[in-house]
C-alpha positions in Angstrom: 141.4 129.6 132.1 137.7 128.9 132.9 137.4 132.3 134.6 138.4 134.2 131.4 135.5 136.5 130.2 135.3 134.6 126.9 134.0 131.5 128.8 131.5 133.5 130.9 128.1 131.8 131.1 129.4 128.2 130.5 128.2 125.7 133.0 131.4 123.6 133.4 129.8 121.1 135.8 127.1 120.0 133.2 129.1 120.6 130.1 129.3 116.8 129.3 125.5 116.5 129.4 124.8 119.4 127.0 124.0 118.9 123.3 126.6 120.0 120.8 125.4 122.9 118.7 125.2 122.1 114.9 128.3 122.8 112.9 127.5 124.8 109.8 129.6 124.8 106.7 130.7 128.0 104.9 128.0 130.2 103.6 129.7 130.6 100.2 129.2 128.1 97.4 132.0 126.0 96.2 133.5 127.2 92.9 135.0 124.7 90.5 137.5 125.4 87.7 135.1 124.1 85.1 132.4 126.6 86.3 134.9 129.5 86.0 135.9 128.4 82.5 132.3 128.0 81.4 131.3 131.4 82.8 134.3 133.0 81.1 133.4 131.4 77.7 129.8 132.6 78.1 131.0 136.2 79.0 133.3 136.3 75.9 130.5 135.0 73.7 128.2 137.7 75.1 130.8 140.4 74.5 131.3 139.1 70.9 127.6 139.3 70.2 127.3 142.7 71.8 130.3 144.0 69.8 128.9 142.6 66.5 125.5 144.1 67.3 127.0 147.5 68.0 129.1 147.6 64.8 126.9 145.5 62.5 125.9 148.4 60.4 129.5 148.5 59.2 130.0 144.8 58.7 129.2 142.7 55.6 126.7 139.9 56.4 129.2 137.0 56.9 131.9 139.1 58.6 133.1 138.7 62.1 135.2 141.0 64.1 138.7 139.6 64.8 140.3 142.6 66.4 139.0 146.0 67.5 139.8 149.0 69.5 140.2 152.7 69.8 143.1 154.3 68.0 144.3 157.8 67.2 144.7 158.0 63.4 147.3 160.6 62.4 147.4 162.2 59.0 149.4 165.3 58.2 148.6 167.7 61.0 145.4 166.0 62.2 144.8 163.5 65.0 141.4 161.8 65.0 140.0 159.3 67.5 138.7 156.3 65.6 137.4 152.8 66.3 139.5 150.4 64.2 138.1 147.0 63.2 139.8 144.0 61.6 137.4 141.4 60.2 137.8 137.8 59.2 137.2 138.5 55.5 139.9 140.2 56.1 139.2 143.9 56.0 140.4 146.8 58.1 138.2 149.9 58.5 137.7 152.7 60.9 134.7 154.5 62.2 134.0 157.8 64.1 132.8 156.3 67.4 130.9 159.5 68.4 129.0 159.9 65.2 128.9 156.2 64.4 130.0 157.1 60.9 132.1 155.0 58.5 135.3 157.0 57.8 137.5 154.8 55.7 139.0 151.5 54.9 142.6 150.5 54.6 143.0 148.5 51.4 144.0 144.9 51.9 147.1 144.6 49.7 149.6 141.8 49.2 152.3 144.2 50.2 150.6 145.4 53.4 153.2 145.7 56.2 152.7 146.5 59.9 155.4 148.2 61.9 155.2 148.6 65.7 157.5 151.4 67.1 156.4 150.9 70.8 153.4 149.9 72.8 151.4 152.8 71.5 152.8 153.9 68.1 152.4 151.7 65.0 151.7 151.9 61.3 150.3 150.1 58.4 152.1 150.6 55.1 150.6 149.8 51.7 152.0 151.0 48.3 151.7 154.8 48.1 150.3 155.3 51.7 151.3 154.9 55.3 148.6 154.9 58.0 150.1 156.2 61.3 148.2 155.0 64.3 148.4 155.1 68.1 146.7 152.4 70.1 144.8 153.9 73.0 145.0 150.7 75.1 148.8 150.7 74.6 148.8 147.2 73.0 150.0 148.0 69.5 151.6 144.6 69.1 148.2 142.9 69.2 147.3 144.7 66.0 150.5 143.5 64.3 149.9 139.9 65.3 146.3 139.9 64.3 146.8 141.6 60.9 149.9 139.5 60.1 147.9 136.3 61.0 145.1 137.2 58.5 147.6 138.5 55.9 149.5 135.2 56.0 146.3 133.2 55.7 145.2 135.3 52.8 148.5 134.6 51.0 148.2 130.9 51.4 
């Protein structure tokens, strides 16, 4: 075993008199669960501030964005890419993200109803109008949950 190439250069006769080399710990810093949670909270807060800053021209002064995302808004024979925003007032409106231009608002009505057909296709129904939408991120249910939460709070 002592003759194996790995041990070449070791003075076996004087091994017991040699000084042990220092043992170093890992080069990486220890990561604690609390640090991860704190960093995630800070990241989410930065994202919230950046999002509000980007879309603030379309928000009323006390409003905060509750849900947001890219959708395809379908009407008759047209399909338009829009950025849909739900605020805490509550209010739902859509913007042309390329031109940064306000395009419309979905009236918040007591009879407002959200229907999800699948992960992508969903709609908002108010008296005399249906808004047909497709969620680009394929999470249509998040819209239903968020809108219904604010709709129920507005009712109470």
